[in-house]
C-alpha positions as CSV (number, residue, x, y, z in Angstrom):
1,X,79.0,85.9,23.8
2,X,77.8,85.1,27.3
3,X,74.1,84.6,28.2
4,X,73.2,84.2,31.9
5,X,69.7,82.8,32.2
6,X,67.6,82.6,35.3
7,X,70.5,82.0,37.8
8,X,69.5,81.3,41.4
9,X,71.5,79.9,44.3
10,X,70.9,79.4,48.0
11,X,73.4,78.9,50.8
12,X,72.1,77.5,54.2
13,X,68.5,78.3,53.2
14,X,69.5,81.9,52.3
15,X,68.9,83.1,48.7
16,X,72.2,84.5,47.4
17,X,71.1,85.1,43.8
18,X,67.5,85.2,42.6
19,X,66.6,84.7,39.0
20,X,69.5,86.6,37.5
21,X,69.6,87.1,33.7
22,X,71.8,89.2,31.5
23,X,74.0,89.2,28.4
24,X,77.6,90.1,27.9
25,X,78.7,90.9,24.4
26,X,82.0,90.5,22.7
27,X,84.5,93.2,23.7
28,X,82.3,94.4,26.6
29,X,83.9,96.1,29.6
30,X,81.1,94.8,31.8
31,X,80.9,95.9,35.4
32,X,79.0,94.3,38.3
33,X,78.3,96.7,41.2
34,X,76.5,96.4,44.5
35,X,77.1,96.6,48.2
36,X,78.9,94.0,50.3
37,X,77.0,90.7,50.4
38,X,74.9,91.5,47.3
39,X,76.1,88.3,45.5
40,X,78.7,89.7,43.2
41,X,81.5,87.2,44.0
42,X,79.1,84.2,43.9
43,X,77.9,85.3,40.4
44,X,81.5,85.5,39.1
45,X,82.3,82.1,40.5
46,X,79.3,80.7,38.6
47,X,80.4,82.4,35.4
48,X,83.9,80.8,35.9
49,X,82.4,77.3,36.4
50,X,83.8,77.2,39.9
51,X,80.5,77.1,41.7
52,X,78.2,74.5,40.1
53,X,75.3,74.0,42.6
54,X,73.0,76.6,41.1
55,X,69.7,76.7,39.2
56,X,69.6,78.1,35.7
57,X,72.1,78.1,32.9
58,X,75.1,80.0,31.6
59,X,76.0,79.9,27.9
60,X,79.1,80.9,26.1
61,X,78.6,81.2,22.3
62,X,75.3,79.2,22.8
63,X,77.1,76.4,24.6
64,X,76.3,75.5,28.2
65,X,79.4,76.0,30.4
66,X,78.6,72.8,32.2
67,X,79.5,70.9,29.1
68,X,83.2,72.1,29.0
69,X,86.1,70.1,30.3
70,X,88.2,72.0,32.9
71,X,91.1,72.3,30.5
72,X,89.0,73.6,27.5
73,X,87.2,76.0,29.8
74,X,90.5,77.4,31.0
75,X,91.3,78.3,27.4
76,X,88.2,80.4,27.2
77,X,87.9,82.2,30.5
78,X,90.6,83.3,32.9
79,X,89.7,84.4,36.4
80,X,91.3,86.7,39.0
81,X,89.6,86.1,42.4
82,X,89.7,88.6,45.3
83,X,92.4,86.7,47.2
84,X,95.4,84.9,45.9
85,X,98.3,83.7,48.0
86,X,101.2,86.0,47.1
87,X,103.3,84.8,50.1
88,X,104.7,82.0,48.0
89,X,108.5,81.9,47.5
90,X,108.3,82.3,43.8
91,X,109.9,84.9,41.6
92,X,107.5,87.2,39.7
93,X,108.4,85.4,36.5
94,X,107.7,82.0,37.9
95,X,104.4,83.1,39.3
96,X,103.2,84.6,36.0
97,X,104.4,81.5,34.1
98,X,101.8,79.5,36.2
99,X,99.2,81.1,34.0
100,X,100.5,79.0,31.0
101,X,99.8,75.8,32.9
102,X,96.9,74.8,30.7
103,X,99.0,74.9,27.5
104,X,101.9,72.8,28.9
105,X,102.5,69.2,28.0
106,X,101.8,66.3,30.2
107,X,105.0,66.8,32.1
108,X,104.1,70.5,32.6
109,X,107.4,71.7,31.1
110,X,107.1,75.3,29.7
111,X,107.7,75.6,26.0
112,X,109.5,78.4,24.2
113,X,106.1,79.8,23.2
114,X,105.2,79.9,26.9
115,X,108.3,82.0,27.7
116,X,107.7,84.3,24.8
117,X,104.1,85.0,25.9
118,X,105.2,85.7,29.5
119,X,108.0,88.1,28.4
120,X,105.7,89.9,26.0
121,X,103.0,90.5,28.7
122,X,105.6,91.6,31.3
123,X,107.0,94.1,28.9
124,X,103.5,95.3,28.1
125,X,102.8,95.9,31.8
126,X,106.2,97.4,32.5
127,X,107.0,94.8,35.1
128,X,110.0,93.1,33.4
129,X,112.5,94.9,35.6
130,X,111.4,92.9,38.6
131,X,111.0,89.5,37.0
132,X,113.6,88.0,39.3
133,X,112.1,89.5,42.5
134,X,110.2,87.4,44.9
135,X,106.5,88.2,44.5
136,X,106.1,88.4,48.3
137,X,108.3,91.5,48.5
138,X,106.4,93.6,45.9
139,X,104.2,96.5,46.7
140,X,100.4,96.0,46.5
141,X,100.2,97.9,43.2
142,X,103.1,95.8,41.7
143,X,101.5,92.6,42.9
144,X,98.2,93.5,41.3
145,X,99.9,94.0,38.0
146,X,101.6,90.6,38.4
147,X,98.2,89.0,39.0
148,X,96.8,90.8,35.9
149,X,99.8,89.4,34.0
150,X,99.1,85.9,35.1
151,X,95.5,86.0,33.7
152,X,96.7,87.7,30.6
153,X,99.3,85.0,29.7
154,X,96.4,82.5,29.9
155,X,95.4,84.1,26.6
156,X,91.6,83.7,26.9
157,X,89.0,85.8,25.1
158,X,87.2,86.4,28.4
159,X,88.8,87.8,31.5
160,X,86.9,87.9,34.8
161,X,88.1,89.8,37.8
162,X,86.7,90.1,41.3
163,X,87.4,93.6,42.7
164,X,90.9,93.9,41.1
165,X,91.3,97.5,42.4
166,X,90.6,96.9,46.1
167,X,93.2,98.3,48.5
168,X,94.9,100.3,45.6
169,X,95.5,104.0,45.7
170,X,93.8,106.1,43.1
171,X,96.8,106.1,40.8
172,X,97.3,102.3,40.8
173,X,93.6,101.8,40.5
174,X,93.5,104.0,37.4
175,X,96.5,102.1,35.9
176,X,94.8,98.7,36.3
177,X,91.5,99.9,34.8
178,X,93.2,101.6,31.9
179,X,95.0,98.3,31.2
180,X,91.8,96.4,31.2
181,X,90.1,99.0,28.9
182,X,93.0,98.8,26.5
183,X,92.6,95.0,26.3
184,X,89.0,95.4,25.2
185,X,89.7,98.1,22.7
186,X,93.0,96.9,21.2
187,X,93.1,93.1,21.9
188,X,89.4,92.3,21.5
189,X,89.1,90.9,25.0
190,X,85.8,90.8,26.9
191,X,86.2,92.0,30.5
192,X,83.8,91.2,33.3
193,X,84.7,92.9,36.6
194,X,83.2,93.5,40.0
195,X,83.9,96.9,41.5
196,X,83.1,98.8,44.7
197,X,84.1,102.2,43.3
198,X,81.0,103.4,41.5
199,X,82.8,106.3,39.9
200,X,85.4,103.9,38.4
201,X,82.6,101.7,37.2
202,X,80.8,104.6,35.6
203,X,84.0,105.9,34.0
204,X,85.5,102.7,32.5
205,X,82.7,100.2,32.0
206,X,80.5,100.5,29.0
207,X,77.7,98.4,30.6
208,X,76.8,97.6,34.2
209,X,74.5,95.6,36.4
210,X,73.5,96.8,39.8
211,X,72.8,93.9,42.2
212,X,70.9,94.2,45.5
213,X,70.0,91.2,47.7
214,X,70.8,88.8,44.9
215,X,68.6,90.4,42.3
216,X,69.4,92.8,39.4
217,X,68.0,96.3,40.0
218,X,69.4,98.1,37.0
219,X,71.1,96.8,33.8
220,X,72.6,98.8,30.9
221,X,74.9,101.8,30.3
222,X,76.3,103.6,33.3
223,X,73.9,106.4,32.6
224,X,71.0,104.0,33.0
225,X,72.3,102.2,36.0
226,X,73.8,104.9,38.2
227,X,70.5,106.6,39.1
228,X,70.5,108.7,42.2
229,X,67.4,107.4,43.8
230,X,68.3,103.8,43.3
231,X,71.9,104.2,44.5
232,X,70.7,106.1,47.6
233,X,68.2,103.4,48.4
234,X,70.5,100.5,48.0
235,X,73.5,102.0,49.7
236,X,71.4,103.7,52.3
237,X,73.2,107.0,52.0
238,X,72.8,110.6,50.7
239,X,74.4,111.5,47.4
240,X,73.9,113.2,44.1
241,X,74.9,112.0,40.6
242,X,76.4,114.5,38.2
243,X,78.1,114.3,34.9
244,X,81.9,114.3,34.7
245,X,82.7,117.6,32.9
246,X,85.4,115.9,30.8
247,X,84.1,112.5,30.0
248,X,80.4,113.1,30.4
249,X,80.1,109.9,32.4
250,X,78.0,109.8,35.6
251,X,79.8,110.7,38.7
252,X,78.6,109.9,42.3
253,X,79.2,112.5,45.0
254,X,78.5,111.6,48.6
255,X,76.7,114.2,50.7
256,X,77.3,114.7,54.4
257,X,73.9,116.1,55.6
258,X,75.5,117.7,58.7
259,X,77.5,119.9,56.3
260,X,74.5,121.1,54.3
261,X,74.0,124.9,54.3
262,X,70.9,126.1,56.0
């Protein structure tokens, strides 16, 4: 579905991404991991056709993304960036309805279909009860579900999210990732997500890329990517990688050397 071919980009004479290539297949739950400044957000903005001043090419179903109009592209990929202004004086319902903007007529008047989609998604995410609440009074976890709802109502085959679980407690984080996993398994969506939590990435994603200094270090299943020596080197820390006894997925355990038994 998506083919990223030899992507490179520089900012102020600094190389942010260097000859990055990979494929994302239909219904992938595809994770991008790496430390701060590795180039994850830049890569996602390129995939979303936001950043255009790069070398290389990105193809969706064999079509270069540079050839899409903004409106047509917005019907294929929806994007949740790290930061969205949720201080706006909008109700939750009004905010989510903005995700239907691309389908509205020239006067940008919502149709009955737009309202049906919004209500369906809100019910699915169990957030219909606060549809009339202002978004700026919601909890962090509630806001994140609302942001997920806004990209869901855009009704694209591909959903890209930049660190959607940041600042969430472990329960809210698990809720968000289970929703995204459900969308791949039951609604045939392709999910591309950047994550800081390596254990969440290993548990939920079926394929990963590990980026360091703008280059891909490892690419494949979590078992192939979450390799102890590589993670230790890139994150400059001491750890071990074990198997989760329930899911058999790789699990990263940090080690405090000062607590090691003699």
